[in-house]
C-alpha positions as CSV (number, residue, x, y, z in Angstrom):
1,X,126.8,92.3,-130.4
2,X,126.9,89.1,-128.5
3,X,130.0,91.8,-126.2
4,X,127.3,94.1,-126.3
5,X,124.7,91.2,-124.6
6,X,127.6,90.4,-122.4
7,X,128.2,93.6,-121.5
8,X,124.6,94.5,-120.3
9,X,124.4,91.4,-119.0
10,X,127.6,91.6,-116.1
11,X,125.9,94.9,-115.1
12,X,123.0,93.5,-114.6
13,X,123.8,90.5,-112.7
14,X,126.7,93.1,-110.9
15,X,123.9,96.0,-109.7
16,X,121.2,92.6,-109.3
17,X,124.3,91.5,-106.5
18,X,125.0,95.2,-104.6
19,X,121.2,95.6,-104.4
20,X,120.9,92.6,-102.6
21,X,123.9,93.1,-100.3
22,X,122.4,96.5,-99.8
23,X,119.0,95.6,-98.2
24,X,119.4,97.1,-95.3
25,X,117.5,95.8,-91.8
26,X,115.4,98.1,-89.5
27,X,118.1,99.0,-87.4
28,X,117.3,98.2,-84.1
29,X,118.3,100.7,-80.7
30,X,120.6,100.3,-78.8
31,X,118.7,100.3,-74.7
32,X,120.3,100.4,-71.3
33,X,118.1,99.0,-68.5
34,X,117.1,101.2,-65.7
35,X,117.4,98.0,-62.9
36,X,120.8,96.1,-62.5
37,X,118.5,93.1,-61.5
38,X,118.2,92.0,-65.3
39,X,121.9,91.0,-65.8
40,X,122.1,89.0,-62.5
41,X,118.5,87.1,-63.9
42,X,120.7,87.0,-67.6
43,X,123.7,85.1,-65.2
44,X,121.6,82.8,-63.8
45,X,120.0,81.8,-66.5
46,X,123.5,81.1,-68.4
47,X,125.3,79.8,-66.0
48,X,122.4,76.9,-65.5
49,X,122.5,76.0,-69.3
50,X,126.6,77.1,-69.9
51,X,127.1,73.9,-71.5
52,X,123.2,73.8,-72.9
53,X,124.5,75.7,-76.3
54,X,126.5,77.0,-78.7
55,X,126.6,80.9,-77.1
56,X,128.4,82.6,-80.1
57,X,125.1,81.5,-81.8
58,X,123.0,82.3,-79.6
59,X,120.3,85.4,-78.8
60,X,118.3,86.0,-75.3
61,X,114.7,87.2,-75.9
62,X,113.1,89.8,-73.8
63,X,109.2,90.3,-74.2
64,X,108.3,92.7,-71.1
65,X,104.0,93.0,-71.1
66,X,102.6,95.0,-68.8
67,X,99.2,93.0,-67.0
68,X,97.0,95.8,-64.4
69,X,100.0,96.4,-62.1
70,X,102.2,94.2,-62.7
71,X,104.6,93.7,-65.5
72,X,105.7,90.2,-66.4
73,X,109.0,89.3,-68.1
74,X,109.3,86.2,-70.7
75,X,113.6,85.4,-70.9
76,X,114.1,82.7,-73.2
77,X,117.4,81.8,-75.1
78,X,117.1,80.4,-78.9
79,X,119.8,80.3,-81.7
80,X,119.5,82.8,-83.8
81,X,118.8,80.7,-86.9
82,X,116.0,79.3,-85.3
83,X,114.9,82.8,-84.5
84,X,114.2,84.3,-87.4
85,X,111.2,81.8,-88.4
86,X,109.9,82.7,-85.4
87,X,109.1,86.0,-86.2
88,X,107.0,85.4,-89.2
89,X,103.3,86.6,-88.7
90,X,104.4,87.7,-85.1
91,X,103.0,91.1,-83.9
92,X,105.4,92.2,-81.6
93,X,108.2,94.5,-82.4
94,X,111.9,95.2,-81.2
95,X,112.0,97.2,-78.8
96,X,115.8,97.3,-78.8
97,X,119.0,95.3,-77.7
98,X,121.9,95.3,-75.4
99,X,124.5,92.7,-74.6
100,X,124.9,90.6,-71.5
101,X,128.9,89.3,-71.6
102,X,128.6,89.7,-74.8
103,X,125.6,87.8,-76.3
104,X,123.1,90.4,-77.7
105,X,119.6,90.4,-75.9
106,X,116.8,91.8,-77.7
107,X,113.4,93.2,-75.7
108,X,110.2,92.8,-77.3
109,X,106.8,94.2,-75.4
110,X,104.5,96.9,-74.1
111,X,106.1,97.5,-70.8
112,X,109.6,97.5,-71.7
113,X,110.2,101.2,-71.6
114,X,109.4,100.8,-67.9
115,X,112.5,98.8,-67.3
116,X,115.1,100.2,-70.3
117,X,115.6,103.9,-71.6
118,X,116.3,104.1,-75.4
119,X,120.0,105.3,-76.8
120,X,120.6,107.7,-79.6
121,X,123.0,104.3,-81.2
122,X,121.5,101.5,-83.5
123,X,122.7,98.0,-84.9
124,X,121.5,95.8,-88.1
125,X,122.2,92.3,-87.2
126,X,122.1,90.7,-90.4
127,X,120.5,87.4,-88.7
128,X,117.7,89.1,-87.4
129,X,115.8,89.7,-90.5
130,X,111.6,89.2,-90.3
131,X,110.9,86.5,-93.0
132,X,107.4,87.5,-95.1
133,X,104.8,86.7,-93.9
134,X,103.0,83.2,-94.9
135,X,101.5,82.9,-98.6
136,X,98.0,82.9,-98.2
137,X,96.4,79.7,-99.2
138,X,94.2,80.0,-102.5
139,X,90.7,78.4,-102.4
140,X,91.5,75.5,-103.6
141,X,94.7,74.6,-101.0
142,X,94.9,74.2,-97.2
143,X,96.4,76.7,-95.3
144,X,99.8,75.7,-93.6
145,X,99.4,75.5,-90.3
146,X,101.3,78.4,-88.2
147,X,105.0,77.8,-86.8
148,X,105.2,76.7,-83.3
149,X,108.2,77.8,-81.7
150,X,108.0,77.5,-77.3
151,X,111.7,77.6,-76.0
152,X,112.5,77.0,-72.9
153,X,111.0,80.0,-70.9
154,X,111.7,82.2,-67.4
155,X,108.7,84.1,-66.3
156,X,109.3,86.8,-64.1
157,X,107.2,89.2,-62.1
158,X,108.4,92.6,-61.5
159,X,106.4,94.7,-59.1
160,X,107.2,97.1,-56.1
161,X,110.6,97.4,-58.0
162,X,111.6,94.1,-57.6
163,X,111.8,90.8,-59.7
164,X,110.6,87.7,-59.0
165,X,110.9,84.8,-60.4
166,X,107.7,82.5,-61.0
167,X,108.2,79.5,-62.9
168,X,110.0,78.1,-65.9
169,X,108.3,75.8,-68.6
170,X,107.8,75.7,-72.8
171,X,105.8,78.5,-74.0
172,X,106.1,81.1,-76.8
173,X,107.8,83.9,-76.3
174,X,106.6,86.2,-78.5
175,X,102.7,87.6,-79.1
């Protein structure tokens, strides 16, 4: 009887571990830029911050949104482990990814399709798992405030086929 219990426990433990390991993210589509100037902008940001980051642990994030006839770009660099928490309770969905100098670049926003096109390839990133939504407080509890995530962001405008730098500051990268 004891052996049966141990065997059942062993099988259950293995299946539980397997299900945790085999749980997959949604794959992120590989995208291609329609405008090579995007790489020049990323290169400027990279060079101006080359010593500030451990680049193997970072990800570039681009949020591209349409505003009237303009397209606004918000660009930042964040550590992968910090970025995951910043996705909690966000409405923005990832449009795709590409690589810049072997570093991942995630692209979000309703204007992304104007600057990028999707390919048939996709990839899953183990560090890109969105945390579950924040638990709602009961009647007797005080709701925790939402997390504030405002990294250094470079703002650009895209109009008439050209990118123009607007300003740099600390802003929310995603909506």
